DSSP file (Angstrom, degrees, kcal/mol; ACC not computed):
  #  RESIDUE AA STRUCTURE BP1 BP2  ACC     N-H-->O    O-->H-N    N-H-->O    O-->H-N    TCO  KAPPA ALPHA  PHI   PSI    X-CA   Y-CA   Z-CA
    1    1 A M              0   0    0      0, 0.0     2,-0.3     0, 0.0     9,-0.2   0.000 360.0 360.0 360.0 144.6   -1.8    6.4   -1.9
    2    2 A W  E     -A    9   0A   0      7,-2.0     7,-3.0     2,-0.1     2,-0.5  -0.987 360.0-119.3-152.6 158.8   -5.5    6.7   -1.8
    3    3 A A  E     +A    8   0A   0     -2,-0.3     2,-0.3     5,-0.2     5,-0.2  -0.850  39.0 156.6-101.3 135.2   -8.6    4.9   -0.4
    4    4 A E  E >   +A    7   0A   0      3,-3.2     3,-1.2    -2,-0.5    -2,-0.1  -0.933  61.6   1.0-157.7 131.0  -11.2    3.5   -2.7
    5    5 A G  T 3  S-     0   0    0     -2,-0.3     3,-0.1     1,-0.2    -2,-0.0   0.835 128.3 -54.6  61.2  32.1  -13.8    0.8   -2.4
    6    6 A G  T 3  S+     0   0    0      1,-0.2     2,-0.3     0, 0.0    -1,-0.2   0.619 121.7  89.9  78.0  13.6  -12.9    0.0    1.2
    7    7 A A  E <  S-A    4   0A   0     -3,-1.2    -3,-3.2    26,-0.0     2,-0.4  -0.962  72.5-122.6-139.0 158.0   -9.2   -0.6    0.3
    8    8 A W  E     -A    3   0A   0     24,-0.4    24,-3.6    -2,-0.3     2,-0.3  -0.799  30.8-167.9 -97.0 140.5   -6.0    1.5    0.2
    9    9 A H  E     -AB   2  31A   0     -7,-3.0    -7,-2.0    -2,-0.4     2,-0.4  -0.905  12.0-151.4-127.3 155.7   -4.1    1.6   -3.1
   10   10 A V  E     - B   0  30A   0     20,-2.5    20,-2.2    -2,-0.3     2,-0.4  -0.965   8.7-162.1-126.6 148.3   -0.7    2.8   -4.2
   11   11 A H  E     - B   0  29A   0     -2,-0.4     2,-0.5    18,-0.2    18,-0.2  -0.992  12.1-142.9-132.5 131.1    0.3    4.1   -7.6
   12   12 A D        -     0   0    0     16,-2.5     2,-1.0    -2,-0.4    -2,-0.0  -0.825  11.6-146.2 -95.2 128.6    3.8    4.4   -9.1
   13   13 A L        -     0   0    0     -2,-0.5    -1,-0.1     1,-0.1    15,-0.1  -0.305  61.2 -80.0 -91.2  50.4    4.1    7.5  -11.3
   14   14 A D  S    S-     0   0    0     -2,-1.0    -1,-0.1    13,-0.2    13,-0.0   0.858  72.1-174.8  59.4  40.1    6.5    5.9  -13.7
   15   15 A S        -     0   0    0      1,-0.1    -1,-0.1     2,-0.0     4,-0.1  -0.275  31.2-130.2 -66.4 150.8    9.4    6.4  -11.4
   16   16 A A  S    S+     0   0    0      1,-0.2    -1,-0.1     2,-0.1    -2,-0.0   0.852 107.0  37.1 -69.6 -34.9   13.0    5.5  -12.5
   17   17 A N  S    S-     0   0    0      1,-0.1    25,-0.6    24,-0.1    -1,-0.2   0.647 108.3-130.5 -97.3 -18.4   13.7    3.5   -9.3
   18   18 A G        -     0   0    0     23,-0.1    23,-2.0    22,-0.1     2,-0.4   0.128   3.8-104.9  87.4 157.3   10.3    1.9   -8.7
   19   19 A T  E     -C   40   0B   0      7,-0.4     7,-3.1    21,-0.2     2,-0.4  -0.968  36.0-162.3-118.7 135.7    7.9    1.5   -5.8
   20   20 A F  E     -CD  39  25B   0     19,-3.0    19,-2.9    -2,-0.4     2,-0.5  -0.951  14.8-161.4-126.4 139.4    7.6   -1.9   -4.2
   21   21 A V  E >  S-CD  38  24B   0      3,-2.4     3,-1.5    -2,-0.4    17,-0.2  -0.970  87.5 -19.1-118.4 114.3    5.0   -3.5   -1.9
   22   22 A N  T 3  S-     0   0    0     15,-2.7    -1,-0.2    -2,-0.5    16,-0.1   0.927 129.2 -53.2  52.4  47.9    6.4   -6.5    0.0
   23   23 A R  T 3  S+     0   0    0     14,-0.4     2,-0.6     1,-0.2    -1,-0.3   0.470 114.0 119.6  70.9   3.4    9.3   -6.7   -2.6
   24   24 A T  E <   -D   21   0B   0     -3,-1.5    -3,-2.4     0, 0.0    -1,-0.2  -0.880  67.2-123.6 -98.4 120.6    6.9   -6.8   -5.5
   25   25 A R  E     -D   20   0B   0     -2,-0.6     2,-0.7    -5,-0.2    -5,-0.3  -0.422  17.4-129.3 -66.0 132.1    7.3   -3.9   -7.9
   26   26 A V        -     0   0    0     -7,-3.1    -7,-0.4     1,-0.2     4,-0.1  -0.728  23.1-173.6 -80.2 115.6    4.1   -1.9   -8.5
   27   27 A E  S    S-     0   0    0     -2,-0.7    -1,-0.2     2,-0.2   -13,-0.2   0.893  75.3 -30.2 -79.7 -41.5    3.8   -1.7  -12.3
   28   28 A V  S    S-     0   0    0      1,-0.3   -16,-2.5   -18,-0.1     2,-0.3   0.364 118.6 -18.8-134.8 -75.9    0.9    0.8  -12.3
   29   29 A S  E     +B   11   0A   0    -18,-0.2     2,-0.3   -20,-0.0    -1,-0.3  -0.970  55.7 177.2-138.9 153.1   -1.4    0.5   -9.3
   30   30 A M  E     -B   10   0A   0    -20,-2.2   -20,-2.5    -2,-0.3     2,-0.2  -0.988  31.7-110.3-154.6 150.9   -2.1   -2.1   -6.6
   31   31 A A  E     -B    9   0A   0     -2,-0.3   -22,-0.3   -22,-0.2    -2,-0.0  -0.566  37.2-122.2 -77.4 142.7   -4.2   -2.5   -3.5
   32   32 A L        -     0   0    0    -24,-3.6   -24,-0.4    -2,-0.2     4,-0.1  -0.700  19.6-127.5 -88.7 134.6   -2.3   -2.7   -0.3
   33   33 A P        -     0   0    0      0, 0.0    18,-0.2     0, 0.0     3,-0.1  -0.254  37.1 -96.9 -66.2 168.6   -2.7   -5.8    2.0
   34   34 A Q  S    S+     0   0    0      1,-0.2    17,-3.1    16,-0.1     2,-0.4   0.870 115.6  27.2 -60.5 -40.2   -3.6   -5.1    5.6
   35   35 A S  E    S+ E   0  50B   0     15,-0.2     2,-0.3     2,-0.0    15,-0.2  -0.987  84.5 144.2-126.0 124.8    0.1   -5.3    6.6
   36   36 A S  E     - E   0  49B   0     13,-2.9    13,-3.4    -2,-0.4     2,-0.5  -0.957  46.3-120.8-153.7 169.0    2.9   -4.5    4.1
   37   37 A E  E     - E   0  48B   0     -2,-0.3   -15,-2.7    11,-0.2     2,-0.6  -0.981  24.4-156.9-116.9 116.7    6.2   -2.9    3.6
   38   38 A L  E     -CE  21  47B   0      9,-3.1     9,-2.7    -2,-0.5     2,-0.4  -0.872  16.5-173.2 -99.8 120.3    6.2    0.0    1.1
   39   39 A R  E     -CE  20  46B   0    -19,-2.9   -19,-3.0    -2,-0.6     2,-0.6  -0.917  20.4-149.9-122.0 140.5    9.7    0.5   -0.4
   40   40 A F  E    S+C   19   0B   0      5,-2.3   -21,-0.2    -2,-0.4   -22,-0.1  -0.934  79.4   0.6-110.4 108.9   11.0    3.3   -2.7
   41   41 A H  S >  S-     0   0    0    -23,-2.0     3,-1.6    -2,-0.6   -23,-0.1   0.234  95.8 -87.3  86.6 147.9   13.7    1.8   -4.9
   42   42 A A  T 3  S+     0   0    0    -25,-0.6    -1,-0.1     1,-0.3   -24,-0.1   0.815 130.7  21.7 -56.8 -29.8   14.7   -1.9   -4.6
   43   43 A N  T 3  S+     0   0    0     -3,-0.1    -1,-0.3    -4,-0.0    -2,-0.1   0.102 108.3 109.7-120.6  21.4   17.2   -1.0   -1.9
   44   44 A G  S <  S-     0   0    0     -3,-1.6    -3,-0.2     1,-0.2     0, 0.0  -0.074  75.5 -50.4 -92.9-169.5   15.7    2.2   -0.7
   45   45 A P        -     0   0    0      0, 0.0    -5,-2.3     0, 0.0     2,-0.3  -0.202  54.9-148.9 -61.1 149.8   13.9    3.5    2.3
   46   46 A T  E     -E   39   0B   0     -7,-0.2     2,-0.4    -3,-0.1    -7,-0.2  -0.869  12.3-158.6-123.4 156.4   10.9    1.6    3.6
   47   47 A V  E     -E   38   0B   0     -9,-2.7    -9,-3.1    -2,-0.3     2,-0.4  -0.991  18.0-138.3-131.1 124.7    7.7    2.4    5.3
   48   48 A S  E     -E   37   0B   0     -2,-0.4     2,-0.4   -11,-0.2   -11,-0.2  -0.691  23.6-163.5 -77.6 129.3    5.8   -0.3    7.3
   49   49 A V  E     +E   36   0B   0    -13,-3.4   -13,-2.9    -2,-0.4     2,-0.4  -0.961  15.2 176.5-120.3 131.7    2.0    0.1    6.6
   50   50 A Y  E     -E   35   0B   0     -2,-0.4     2,-0.8   -15,-0.2   -15,-0.2  -0.967  18.3-150.3-133.1 120.9   -0.7   -1.5    8.7
   51   51 A I        -     0   0    0    -17,-3.1     2,-0.4    -2,-0.4    -2,-0.0  -0.815  12.1-149.5 -97.4 109.0   -4.3   -0.7    7.8
   52   52 A D        -     0   0    0     -2,-0.8    -2,-0.0     1,-0.0   -17,-0.0  -0.641   6.3-150.5 -80.1 123.2   -6.5   -0.8   10.8
   53   53 A T        -     0   0    0     -2,-0.4     3,-0.1     1,-0.0    -1,-0.0  -0.841  21.5-118.7 -95.8 127.5  -10.1   -1.9   10.1
   54   54 A P        -     0   0    0      0, 0.0     3,-0.1     0, 0.0    -1,-0.0  -0.317  30.5-104.8 -63.3 146.7  -12.7   -0.4   12.4
   55   55 A M        -     0   0    0      1,-0.1     2,-0.0    -2,-0.0     0, 0.0  -0.356  46.3 -90.7 -65.7 150.7  -14.8   -2.8   14.5
   56   56 A A        -     0   0    0      1,-0.1     2,-0.5    -3,-0.1    -1,-0.1  -0.326  40.6-119.5 -60.9 143.0  -18.3   -3.4   13.4
   57   57 A T        -     0   0    0     -3,-0.1     2,-0.5    -2,-0.0    -1,-0.1  -0.723  23.3-151.2 -87.7 128.5  -20.9   -1.0   14.8
   58   58 A R        -     0   0    0     -2,-0.5     2,-0.5     2,-0.0     0, 0.0  -0.873   3.4-156.0-106.2 134.2  -23.6   -2.6   16.9
   59   59 A V              0   0    0     -2,-0.5    -2,-0.0     1,-0.1     0, 0.0  -0.923 360.0 360.0-106.0 128.2  -27.0   -1.0   17.1
   60   60 A S              0   0    0     -2,-0.5    -1,-0.1     0, 0.0    -2,-0.0   0.394 360.0 360.0-119.0 360.0  -29.1   -1.8   20.1
């Protein structure tokens, strides 16, 4: 996972069992939605991901 251009991305390193975001297999790389389920193998362990966006800064 890495952050780029204001979004978080995940990349599958050609794994045998696959990496899935919300049950969609990551073929190479994909941007993560704000709330998602990251799964390793179709029936494997999962990690719930929530990307918190900071509130806008106000200058007075």
